[in-house]
N, C-alpha and C positions, 0 to 999 in steps of 0.2 A: 895927476894921477885918480884914480876913480877913489870918492868920499868913503870912509869907514865908519860901523857902527857897530858897537858894544851889545855882547847879548839880554845886557838888563836894559839899555835904551830901546832894541828890538821887541823884547818882551814888553815895555808899556808902551810903544807904539802899537800890537797888535790887540791890548787891551784898550784903545782911544776909540773916538769914532769917527776917526779921519781915513780918506783914503790910503791904501796900501796895498802893493801887490809882492808878496814874499816868494820868493820863485827859485828851486833848487834845481839847479842845469846838469846835474846829473843823469845818467843814464837810468832809467827806467829799474832795474835792476838792482844797481848800488843802492839807489834813494829810497826804494822797497824794504830796504835792512835795516835804513836807519836813519830818521829825518826827523825836522820839526812839522808839530804837528799842523799848524795854520798855513802849512808851505804848499803851493803846487809845483806838479815835476814838470818842465817844458825842459826836455833834454836838449844839450847844444845842438845834436846832429837835427833838432829840428826845429830849432828856433826861429829862422826864418820862416816855418809854414806855420807853427802855431800861436806865436804871439802877435800876429796882427790881430785873430777872433779874442786871445785868451787878456792879450794887457793893449783894448784899443785905444784907452787914452794915453798920448803919448810923453803926456804934462804929469799924467799919474806919479807919486813916489814909488820905485821898484826898489826891494833889498833882495841882494842875490847872495846863494850860502852854495858851502861845498864842503869838501870831508880837509881839504886844505892842499888838493890838486890841481887848483888851479880852474876848475871850469867856471868858476864864479867872475872872474877875470876879464878872463877869454868870453863869457856872454857880454859883460857889459860893456868890452870892444864893439861887440855886433849891436846891442841895442842904441847904444850912441851913434853908432853910424846910420841907424834909421830915424833918428832925431828923439829918442827916448831921452830927456834931459835931468830927470832926478833920479840917480841912481847914486846908490852905495853898496859895499860889499859889507856882509857881516864879517867882525874881527876875529879871526880864529876859528869860523866855522860853524858847523854843528860839534866838534870837541870843545867849544869855546862856550856853546849853549847848553852843552850837560855838564861842563865845571862849573856854571855858574847855579849848580843846581837844579836847574831844568831836565822837564824828562825828555826822551827822543822817543820816537813809535818808529813799530814797523807795519809793513802794508800797503794799500794802497787805498786811495780814499777814504781813508779814517774819521774823517771828523763825520762824514754822510753813517756808515758802519757805529761810532760811538753812539751815531743820537737814536739808531735802531735798538740798541740794546737798554738804552736811557728810557726810551718811551715803552718800552715792555715791562721795564722796573715802572715807571711813572701809574701809567695805566693798568697795568695786568692784564694787559692784553693773551687771550686766552691763546692755549694752542693743542695739538695735539699730537702725538708722536705717529714716525710711519707704520708701526706695528697697529698703533691703533685706526690708523686710517686703513690702512687693509682690509683692518676685520670689521668696518664699516663698509667699503666696498662688498667684502665678501658675504656678507650678511643681507645684502639688498636693499640696504636703509639707504635714503633717496638723501646722494652725497653729492657735491659739485666741487671737481678741483677745477682751481683758476691758477694759471702760472703769471707770475706778474710781470716775465721776465720779457726781454723785446724777441722777435720770433724768430732772429738767428741761434738765439742762446734755445728756442725751443726745441727747435728742429735738431739740435747736438743731444739731446734727452731730456726727458720726460717722466711725469710719472704719469704710468698706464689710466689712460681715460680721461686724462687732464687737457682742458682746451687754454690756449695762449691768450693771455689779457692784460697786456703791460701796465703798471701801476696805474696812471694818470689814466688810464680808462675804464677800471674797476666801476668808479661810480657812474660812471658814462653808459656803461654798456651791461652791467650785472641785472638791471630790471628788465629787460629782454632774455639774456642768458639763462638767468635765475627767475622765471617768473612765481617762482611755486613758493612761497615766504614758509614752509616746511621744512626746505630743502636744504640738510647743513653743505655749509660754502666753506672749505678748506684752498686758503690762500696759502700757495707754495713761491720759493726761486729756487737757486743754488744753494745757498744755505740759511743766513737769517734775516739780514736787512728787510730787504725787500717783501718777504713770508710778512714780517710783521708791520712794515707800515701799510703792506697793503689791507692787511686784516684791519688794522687800526683806521684805514681812510673809511672801509665801508662800514665800520662799529661807530665813527663818528659820524659820518652819512645818514646813523638811524636806520639802517637794511633792516629791514623786519625778523631775516632768517638767522640761526644760530649759526656765527662768525671764528673760525679758529686759524692761524698760525701752522702750517706744519714745520714742528720742529726739527731744525737744523736743516727743512729743503731737501734739494733729489741728495745732497751728502747723507743727510741722517738716512735716506731710504736706500742707499747705496752701501751704506755699513749697518741693515740690520738684515743685509743677504737678500732682498728683494728687487727685483727685476725693472728696469728704467725703461721705457719704450723710445726709438730713436728714428728719426728722420721722418718726424710726423709734422702735420701741418696745421692742424686744428686752429680755426680763430673763433672769437666771438664775432657774431652777427654783428651789422651796424645797429645801433639803436634807432628802434622807430620814432614816430611824432612821439606817442606818448610817453617811452622810454627816456627821449631829450626831457621832457618837460621835467618827472619826476627826477631825472637825475642833475636838472638845473636846481632843481626846489630844494634838493637835499645839499647842493654843495654849495647852496645860497647862505643855507643854517649855518654848515661849517665855515663860511666864511667871515660871517656875525659873530662866531665864536670866537675866533683867532684874529679876529681886526683885519680882514683882508682889504688893502686899500684899490680900490678901483679909481681908474684915469681916465679923462674924456681925452678925443684925437686934438684938442687946443694944449692939454696940457703936454701929452708927447710931442707935438712941434716944439714947445717948449724948453721942455729937457734936450731935445736932438740939437737945437742952438747953444745949449750949456754945454755940449760935450767937451770942450776944452778943457773946462775945470771940473766938471764932475761923470765920470765916466758912467756911460749907457750900454746896459745888453738889453736887446728884443730879443725874444726865444720866443721859437714858437714851439709849442708843446703838445703840436696834435700826430697823427701819424706820419711817416715818413711820405706814402703815397698822398695826404692833401695836401702837404707841405710842397711836395712836384708837382701838383694840379696848378695850386697857386698860393702865394705868400707875400707876403709886405719886403719890400727888397731888400729893406737893411737888417732884416732878420736871420736870425740862424736857428736850424732846427736843431730842439732840443727836446725829445719826448721828455713827457712831462716825469715819469718813473724814474728814468736814467738822471735828470737833471737833481732829484732829491737825493738819489743813490750815490751820485758823484759831482756835485758840487763843484768841486773845486777843479774837476777837470772842464768846465764851462766858464766859470766866472773865476778869473783868478785877482781881481782887484777888490777886496775886502769894503766894507760900507759903500760900493757902488751902486748907481740907480739900475734894476734887474724889472723889465717891462713882458709879461708873458702874453702871448697873443693865443688865444683860441676862438674861433666864430661859432662853437655853440657854447661857450666859457664855463663848460664844468670841469673841464680837465685843468685850464688856467688856476680856478679858482680852489681845485684840490691840492694842485702843485704849490699856490701862494700857500695854502694853508701850514703846507710843512715849512717853507723855506722862512715863514712865519718865524716857527718854533727855532728851526735850527740856526737862525741869528746871519748875522754877517753881510747882510745887504740890505736893500730898502728895496723891498719888492712890489709891486703893484700890477694890478690887471688893467690891461685893454678894454676898457667896456665895450668901444665898439667894432673889436673884433678885426677884422680886415676892410671892411668899410672906410671908403673915403682913403683908402692908402692907397702910394704906390705899387704897384703888383707884379712880381715877376713869377715866373714859372719854370719848370722842369728843376735841373742840378744848379746848386749855387753855386758859382765862381770863388772860391774862398781865395784872399788874396792873399801873395807870399813876398816877402822882402827881399828885393835883390835877384829875382828869376829873370832871367836876360839868355832866353835859349839860343838866341842870335850868336852868343859870346863864346857859342862853346861849339867843338869838333862832332859832327852827328856820324851814325856809322846804322845802314837799315840793321834790323835783326837775323835778315837771312846772309848778309855777307859777314854775319862775327865768325861760322866756323871756318870760313876761310882765310881768315885773318892770320898769319903763319907768326908762333911764339906769344900770342896773346896771353894777358893775364885779364881772366873775367872776373868782374865783382859784384855781387848784389848785396844792395844796402838797403833791402827793404827788413822790416823786425825778422829777426833771429829764430823765432818760433813762427812764421810766416812760411820764411825761408825754409824751415825743419818740413813745410806738411806742402812745398811745390815752390820750386824755381829752374830757372831755364839750367839747360845740362850742360855743365861745365863750370859754371858760376860757383866763386868761393863768395860766405860768407863775410861781410865787415860792418864796421861803427863809423861812419863817417865822421865822428868829432876826432877822430884817432887816425886816419885813413893818411893823412900829409907826412905825420912821421913812420907810418908804417913804411910806407912807401917808400920812404928816405932811407929806410934800414933794410928793403927789399931790395933796392935800387933794381927794377924789371929795365930788363933791356930791352924788350920789345913794347909794342902796344898797350896801353891797360883799356880795358872796355870797362864803363860801369853801366849799370841797371837797377832800374828801382820800379815798384810798380805802375807807375802812370809816367816815371821819368823825373819827376822831379827834384827828390832829393839827388836823384843822377846828376843833375844840373848843375843842383847848387854843388856838389860834390867838383865837378870839374872844374868851377872856378875857384874854389878853395886851392885846387894843384894848377891854380893858371900859372904861377911862377916857377913851377916845378921841374920844369924841362925834361917832361916828359911826354910824350904821344898821349894826350888824353882821348877818350872818344865815349860819346854817350850815344846808349843806343836810341834810335829814334821812335819817340810814342813807351819807349820801357818796355819791361815785362807782359805787358797788354797786348804790343804788337807783336811782339814774339811767339804768344801764343795764339792771336788772332791769323799769324802765317804758318800757324801747323809745327812749331819746329819744338822739337822733344823737352818734356820736362825733367824734373828729375826730383824725388824727395832725400830729406835726412841732411846732415850735416859734415856733410865730408870737408876738413881741410880749411878752416876758420882763419880768415887773417886777422890774428890774435884772440884775447879774450872777449868774450861775447855775454856782457851783461845789461843787454839794453829792455829783458823783459823781464819783469816778476814773476815768475811762473805760480799759476794757479794750482788748484789740487789736481786737476781733469787735464791739465796739460803734462803729467808726469806721466813716464813711457809704463811702469810695471804696475799691477794690480796691488802687489805690495806698497808701493811708494805712493801711487795713490791714497790708499786706505790713512796712510800713514801721514800725509801731506793735506788730509780732511778732518782727521781726529785733531792736528796738530792748530789745523784753521779755526776751526770752531771752538778750541779750549782760549785759542788767541782773543776771538770777536766777545765771548762770552763776559773774559778780563777787562775788558775794555771798559767798563763801567767804572771798573776801581784805577783804571791807569790814569783816565781821565781829568780824576778827582787831582794828581798831584801837580805839584808848580810846572809851569809848561804845559798844562792840557789846555782846558776849556769845560765850562756849566751850560746849561740849559733849565730852560725856566718851564715849570709844569702851568698845564692852562685847565684848572678846574671847571668842571661844567656850571 
């Protein structure tokens, strides 16, 4: 039987300096409504896909928690199967945590978002409202709007005239993108965190321009009744040689202020050799284009701005070693400065960048536990429509299913599929698909002993689309409850719902400063100049 741990013991261990992965294996929607603050969400449906990267040291202590429905024990069985040797389950789950007088939180990536609010309070990060920015633009004042989100988010909606410059790229690119020190810089994101962190990054780096965060980001702009742009792809230019030098000089000053550690190649080799007793994450904080061109073979892509915004999505083991890689160093140094302040890991920057390392090119093949395509029956996408009486199931995220899925496929959650199909008792074949076929293949393995005729679409939905087969949108006839997505404001379907969700989200985010001060919360340290 899996070991048990009490809420108070878990609280004490989270406050200690030892490594610990606290993981909640419920679906994202349930996790987002109510969870322990310093807890990573790795849904049971995606455990074999996410755990190899999220929890790379299989001897690391792992504590699993749920709300009493049994996901933690099921996750313990899966992780034990793949060699995790030190697993415990929180006795009584999150309800016991709350009963012990410890705070539960809603939302996603909450430690990072609470950190953003702390930074604004601690350093007085200046901001402008949407109306104030609109007046600056209309008045012809010199103003540059820098959007600190990834380009895929920028393309969905952006402040008119804005340029995409994701968080870690700001100090790296701003000197060429905004050469006039008299130009006012306004940094925005969709809400608050990346606006605040982005603006404060430029301020910390000593950029001479007037710098402000856009209060409440694109949500604030939307709520002010102002029009957003859509489908834009304006990006900041690559830095020149001078821009590189100035950016690095400023980033080095920031690194000294916050005590950023630099390591050499030999130290990294020693840390690699010690991975059996100290977890190691090697994270490349450059752009995806640079990563695909060449990256350290055992590194993962984690763009710096997103790493600060969603640290718990990249690093599940608290107090692990995190090495940041960037051949220009600027982005790694700036990212490390924030991770130092955020806490929860031993962060260092690889001084030599990619030099002297084994290099890979192109997309990284992410490891997956238990993936054996040869053990399942596949079906060509074109043959699915001719399969008489088939139950066609789509296992992608329900929000993505709503946007587009193979015609005739019903959305479902993998972790509940065995029980649901037992209740449905389909008489004909069951066809499974997922974007690349991985989740569908894992689900087919779950159903190997069901006695059903289970088939997986070869190549997944990607192959379906490549074959020119019909796609559909919407959420027709889901197989059971869908709680795999914690909806953002922009995911709502009506203007009234969008506005209500935006106001609710912004109020929640601002209140985090007070909430994290309660038992079960977290504290951050300020670094005076």
